[in-house]
C-alpha positions in Angstrom: -32.6 -104.4 -68.6 -29.8 -104.5 -71.1 -28.5 -108.0 -71.9 -24.7 -107.7 -71.3 -23.7 -111.4 -71.5 -21.1 -110.6 -74.1 -19.7 -107.7 -72.1 -16.2 -109.2 -71.6 -16.0 -110.5 -75.2 -16.6 -106.9 -76.5 -14.7 -105.0 -73.8 -11.6 -106.7 -72.5 -11.2 -106.0 -68.8 -9.4 -108.8 -67.1 -9.1 -107.3 -63.6 -12.8 -106.4 -63.6 -13.8 -109.8 -65.0 -11.7 -111.5 -62.2 -13.5 -109.4 -59.6 -16.9 -110.5 -60.9 -16.2 -114.1 -61.6 -17.7 -115.4 -58.3 -21.0 -113.6 -58.7 -23.8 -116.0 -59.5 -25.6 -113.9 -62.1 -24.1 -113.9 -65.7 -25.9 -110.7 -66.8 -23.8 -107.6 -66.1 -25.9 -104.7 -64.9 -25.1 -101.6 -66.9 -24.1 -99.7 -63.7 -21.8 -102.5 -62.5 -18.6 -101.4 -64.2 -18.7 -98.2 -62.3 -20.5 -98.4 -59.0 -19.6 -101.9 -57.8 -15.8 -101.4 -57.8 -16.3 -97.9 -56.4 -18.3 -99.3 -53.5 -15.7 -102.0 -52.9 -12.8 -99.5 -52.8 -14.7 -97.0 -50.6 -15.5 -99.9 -48.2 -11.8 -101.0 -48.2 -10.4 -97.5 -47.8 -12.7 -96.6 -44.9 -11.9 -99.9 -43.1 -15.6 -100.5 -42.7 -16.5 -103.5 -40.5 -20.2 -103.3 -41.2 -22.2 -102.4 -44.3 -25.9 -102.1 -44.8 -27.6 -101.8 -48.1 -31.2 -100.9 -48.5 -32.6 -102.1 -51.8 -31.1 -105.2 -53.4 -32.0 -106.3 -56.9 -29.6 -108.9 -58.3 -26.9 -108.4 -55.7 -24.1 -106.8 -57.7 -23.5 -103.9 -55.3 -24.2 -106.4 -52.5 -21.4 -108.6 -53.8 -18.9 -105.7 -53.9 -19.9 -104.3 -50.5 -19.7 -107.7 -48.8 -16.4 -108.5 -50.5 -15.0 -105.2 -49.1 -16.2 -106.0 -45.6 -14.8 -109.6 -45.9 -11.4 -108.3 -47.1 -11.3 -105.8 -44.3 -12.0 -108.5 -41.7 -9.2 -110.6 -43.2 -6.9 -107.7 -43.0 -8.0 -106.3 -39.6 -8.8 -109.7 -38.0 -12.0 -108.8 -36.3 -15.7 -109.6 -36.8 -17.9 -107.7 -39.3 -21.0 -108.2 -41.2 -22.9 -107.2 -44.4 -26.7 -106.5 -44.1 -28.9 -106.4 -47.2 -32.5 -105.3 -46.9 
């Protein structure tokens, strides 16, 4: 795995940094800058109430999917859930 701990020092991205600040792991996966936000916006745009992810490593995509479901539930006001296998 690539050690990306200095990612935000080298590449300034305040919006992306803010979206990742609550994730527990400090190492940015090399696919995170692309797939995580994409999954978040696909979840939000589709209005998904449920998300299931098969195959979880460090939880980066899990974080973005679950955040999208949570934000949809806040906006739509009904129950939803994220499932990670």
